[in-house]
C-alpha positions in Angstrom: 75.7 -5.9 -90.6 71.9 -5.9 -90.5 70.0 -9.3 -90.2 66.3 -9.7 -90.2 64.7 -12.2 -87.8 61.7 -12.9 -90.1 62.1 -16.7 -90.0 62.2 -16.7 -86.2 59.1 -14.5 -86.0 57.2 -16.8 -88.4 58.2 -19.8 -86.4 57.2 -18.1 -83.1 53.8 -17.0 -84.6 53.2 -20.5 -86.0 54.0 -22.1 -82.6 51.8 -19.6 -80.6 48.8 -19.8 -83.0 49.3 -23.6 -83.6 49.1 -22.9 -87.3 51.8 -23.0 -89.9 52.3 -19.7 -91.7 53.9 -19.2 -95.1 55.0 -16.2 -97.1 51.7 -16.4 -99.0 49.7 -16.1 -95.7 51.8 -13.0 -94.7 51.4 -11.6 -98.2 47.6 -11.8 -97.9 47.6 -10.1 -94.5 50.2 -7.4 -95.2 50.3 -6.9 -99.0 54.0 -7.5 -99.1 54.8 -9.8 -102.0 56.2 -13.2 -101.0 59.3 -12.7 -103.1 60.1 -9.6 -101.1 59.6 -11.5 -97.9 62.0 -14.2 -99.1 64.6 -11.5 -99.9 64.1 -9.9 -96.5 64.6 -13.3 -94.9 67.7 -14.3 -96.9 69.6 -11.2 -97.8 71.8 -9.4 -95.3 71.6 -5.7 -95.3 68.3 -5.7 -97.3 67.0 -2.2 -97.9 63.5 -2.6 -96.5 60.8 0.1 -97.1 59.7 1.8 -93.8 56.1 1.0 -94.7 56.9 -2.7 -95.1 58.7 -2.6 -91.8 55.6 -1.1 -90.1 53.4 -3.7 -91.7 55.6 -6.6 -90.5 55.7 -5.1 -87.0 52.0 -4.8 -86.9 51.5 -8.3 -88.3 53.8 -9.9 -85.8 52.9 -7.5 -83.0 56.5 -6.7 -82.4 58.9 -3.8 -82.5 61.6 -3.1 -85.1 64.1 -4.3 -82.5 62.4 -7.8 -82.6 62.6 -7.9 -86.4 66.1 -6.5 -86.9 69.4 -7.4 -85.4 72.4 -5.2 -86.0 75.9 -6.6 -85.7 78.9 -4.3 -85.8 81.0 -4.5 -88.9 84.4 -6.1 -88.3 87.3 -3.7 -88.8 90.0 -5.0 -91.1 93.3 -5.4 -89.4 
């Protein structure tokens, strides 16, 4: 299962910059629509475009490993 750590990165950036960030702020900076940011944040296994991944990594100054966490699928018994 793939999970995106977008909410955590937004909170971390808000704390570091001492400014609250919203999806609209990120949309203005990256060009990624706020509804897509919401889907990335709330949908497991979201199929993100590689260009959007690059934009988010540049915006948050992070690597894909910081943005994405992969959990192994459980095998049915």
